N, C-alpha and C positions, 0 to 999 in steps of 0.2 A: 111430305113433299108439298111445297108451297102451292103448286098448281091444283092440288086436290082440295085446298081450303078457300081458294079465291076463284069464284066463277063469274064475276062481273067483268064487263069489257074494259073497265078502267080501274086503276089503283091510285089511291091518294096516300102519299107518305107525309105525315104531319107530326110535329113535335107535341109532347105532352102539354096539355093546358090550352091548346088551340081550340077555337070554337068555329066549326064549319058554317059557312054562310051559303045557302042554296044558290043564290044568284051568282056568287063568285064561282061556285063549282060549275054552273052552266057556262060561264065565260071561259073557264079553263078548258072544258071539253070542246067548246067551239074553236079554241085556239090550236087544238091538236089537229092541224091540217096535214096534208101529205108530206110536207117538208119538215114538220115539227114533231119531235118525239118526246120532249119533256117541256112541261109548262110549270113555271115557278111563280108563286105569289108570296108577299110578305106575311109573316105572322107577328102580330103586335104592331105598335105604332111606328116603328122605324121602317123606311122604305128599303127595298133591295137595291144593290148596286151591281151592275154587270162587270165582270172581270174576265179578261182574256185568259185562256188556258191552253197550254201546249204540253202534250205528254210525249216524251221522247224515250221510248223503251230501249232503243239501241244504246243510249247514253245514260240509262237508269235515272232520268231526270224529269221532273215536273216543274213547269214555270208558269207563274201568273204574271199578267201584264197587259199592256195595251194591245199587243198583237194576239191573234187567235180568235177574234170576234168575241161574242158573249158565250164563254164556255163554262162559267161558274158564276155564282152570286155571292156577295158579301152581305151577311145578315141572316136572321132566322127565316127560313122559307118552308113552305109546303110545296110538294112536287106532285104533279099529276102525270101519269103515264098510261099508255095502253097496257093491258095485262100481258098481251103477247110479247110486247117489247121488254117488259120487266123480266118475263120468264126466259127470254132469249139471252139475257146477260149472263156472263160467266159467274158473277158473284152478285145475285139479286138481293141478298139480305145482309151483305157486309155492312159493318158500322165503322165510322159515321156514315149513314146512308146517303146523305146529300153529296159528300165528297166522293164516295164510291160510285154513285150514279154519274156525277160530272166527269170523272176519269173515264169510265166505260163509254159514255156518250161521246167524249172527245175522240177516243180511239176508233169509234165507229163512224165518225163524221156526222153525228146526229146534231140537229139544230135544237138549241134551248131558247125558249121564248119567255120573257118576263112580263107579267101584268102588274099594274100599279095597285089595283084594289085587292086587298087581302083579307085575312081572318083576324079577328081580335083574339087576344090570349089572356089567360088568367095570370094573376101576379105570380112571380117566381116563388116557389116553396123554399128556396135557399135563404135561410134566415140569419146565418152567421158566416163570418170569414172562413171558418173551418169547413163549413159545408160547401162554400164556393170553391175552396182549395181542393176538396175531395172530388167535386164534380169536374174541375179542370184537369186534375190528375187522371181521372178515369177517361176523359175525352182524349187526352194526350196519349194514353196507353192504347186506346182503340185506334187512334190515328196511326200510331207506329205499327201496329199489327196490320192495318190496312195497307200501308206502304210496303211492308215486307211481303204481303200477299201479291202485290202487283210488281214487285221487284224494283221499287223506287228507292234509290239511295240518297237523292238530293231533291229537296223542294225549295225553289227560289221564289220568294214572295215579291209582291209588286215593288216594294221599297228597296229591294236588293238583299234583304235579310235572307239567311239560309237556314233551313232545318235539315240536319244530317241524320240518316237512318242506317248508314253503313258501318264499315270497320273504323277503328281508331287505334290509338297507341296501346290501349289496354286489351284489345280484342285480337282475334286471329284475322288474317286478311280474308277477303271475300271469295277467294277461289283456292282450289287445292293444287296438287302437283301439276306442273305443266308437262305435258307429254308431246314429244316430237315438235317442240318449240311452238305448240299451239295450245293456249289456255282454253279451258272448257267453255268459257263464256263466248268465245268466237264461234264455236260449234253451235251455240244456242242463238246465233244471230245478233249478239250484243258486242259492245266494245268494253274497254276497261272501266269498271265502276268509278265514278268520280271521287269517291273517298279513297280509292287505291291510287288514283292519279295524284290526289292531294298529298298522300303519304310519300309517293315517289318524289314529288317536287320538294317537299320538306327535307327528305333524306339527301337528295342530290345537293341542295343548297348547303346543308350542314357539312357534307363531305368536302365540297369545294372550299368552303371557308376554312376547314381544318387543314386541307392540303396547302392552300395558299398561305395560311398562317405558319405552316411548317417549312415552307420553301420547297415543296415537292412540285416538280414539273409534271403537268397533267394535260389532258385534252379530251374533248368529247369524242367518243368512239361509236362505230356501228349505227344502230337505229337511233341512238340518242342524238348523234350528229345530224342524221336525216331529219329528225324532229326539229332541231334547231334551225336548219336551213329552210325547211318547208313551212313551219308553223311558229318558230321561236318557242316551242314547248315540247313536252313529251308527246310522241305519236299517240293518238287516242285509243289505239288497241294494244299498246306496248305494256309489258308487265315488269320491266326492270329498267335501270339506267346503266349505261356502260361508259367507263372512263379508262383511258390509257394513262399509265404513269411510267416515268423512267425508273427502271429497276434500281439503279444506283441511288435514287432519292428515297427509297422506302424507309431506310434507317433514320431519315430526318423526322419522320412522323411518329410520335410516341405511341399512338394507338395502333399503328401498323406494326411497330416493334413488339408491342404486347400481344397483338393478335397472332404472332408467330408461335407464341407459347400456349395459346388457347383463347377461346372467346372472351372478350372483355367489353363491359358496358361503360360508355363514357358518361360524363356528368349530365348530359341531356337525354339519356336513356337509349341512345343508339348503340347497337351491338356490332363490334368489329371482330372479324374472325377470318381464318384461312378457309377458303371454300372447300367443301367436302370433295370436290373433283380434283383439288390440289393445283398448285401453281399460280393461284391468283387469290385476291382478297374479296371479301363480301361484307358490306355494311348494311345491317338490317334496321328497319324503322324502330323496332323494339324487340324485346325477348318474346313477346306474344305474337306480334305482327311481323311476318317474315318478308314483307316487301323490301326490296334491297337495291343497292348500287353495287355493281361489280367493278373491281379495280384490276386492270390487266397490266402486269409489269413487263415492259418492253426494254430492250437494250440495243444500242447501235452496233452493227458489225459491217465494216467496209461500206459505210454510208447507208445501210439498210436497217430498218427497225424490225427486230425479230423477237421472239420470246420462246420460253421453254415448253409451254403448254398450249396445245392446239386441240380444240374440241370438234373439229370437222365441219364447222359452219361454213357455208360458201364464202361469206365475207371475211372470214378469219384468215387473213393473208398478211405477208410481209409488205412493207412499203418504204419508199425512200425517206430518209430522215429529213430531207429538205422541207417536207411538209410541216415540220415542227420548228424550223429555223427561220423566223420565229413562229410561235403560235399567236393567234389573234383573238380578241374578245368577241364573243357572240351572245346575243340575247337568248336565254333558254330558261323556260319554266319560271319566269318571274324574277330572274336574277341574271348576272353576266358570268359566263363560263368561258374558258379558253378552248380554242379549236384549231385545227390545221389552217395554215395560211391560204390554202386554195381548197376550200371545203368541197366544191363541186367536183373538181378533178380527183380529190381524195375519195369521195363517195363513188365515183364512177370506176375507180380502180378497185374498190371493195365490192360494189354491188353490180357493176356493169353500166353501159351507156343508158342514159335516160332515167337513172335512179331517182333523181329529184322530182321529175315530172310524172313518173309512173309509180305511185305508191302501191305496195303489195304487203300482204300479211307475212308474218315471220317464216312460215313454211308453206309456200304455194302448192307443194306436192300434196299437202293435207287439205288445205283450204285456200282458194284464191279470192282476192278482193275484186268484186265487180265494180266497174266504173260508176254505175248509177248509185252505188252505196255511198260514194263520197258526197253526193248532193242531197241525200235524204236528211 
């Protein structure tokens, strides 16, 4: 246990090769006032640069940038903390230690202070490109493990570059079976992981391109239409995308024709199949990753759009065909998709009055969205 081995009031976390300077240590201890929990100084000749840091666990995301004050530093640093503060962290010894401490300090609202005068360091022992590569690979592996520990799926750097730690086309999706229309991450106080949203956007764009190229009439349905109207995107807690299609047009699409015989993988790795529940189609991101778009075949009967399969969802209802005569283009998930010509009225028919202005989780009987969550 760490507490049994450290009995001093302060802890200095420093990289190999650094040479402590007593006067600098005294300055660091003096800087730990009532508002400051972490003090950083440079190690070596290069100064440190403050970087804003925002940790959004609800969205599984960590962002560096101008906003967020001085939440982290760029450069090799030595960190001084009170021992009691270090012991109070959930992960006091996780590596890389500086990144781990910056994340946990940000989550607690702790202040980080940077001093200009630092410690000298010995020359790097890495003497060959291979040694440098091995050290970087080791650091990257530790960083990935750290992000997994904190549940961070996306790290956005200052220049906009992104580091992804979540699911991809070769892996399984980040969540298991959805029960009562409520994915487990909602019960954990989180929204859809950004890697899963990315996969949904890519799958939806691909499916729409195939349908349009085949001459299949389609439209955004259900929660996906809500997302288009509210945000021009997938709703941040949704776990699939819904499209309606004209049943008579299904035969125009070769992948839908093949899917009626069994699952089929197209040339870009998306898997088309008849849904296990029957009566509609499902297109998966890949064979491994089962994030998907559902395609619901409707047909007109006496001016009303109906279908053969109903799953009992409150919004799963018939509607007048006039909403589709014609459909209109709507921005959605980074591309343009077709939707009903009066989307607000269509949504209020499906979800009830105020559906656009009053967002709610898929099954409020299990979990309700609190208004304050939308502004966090």
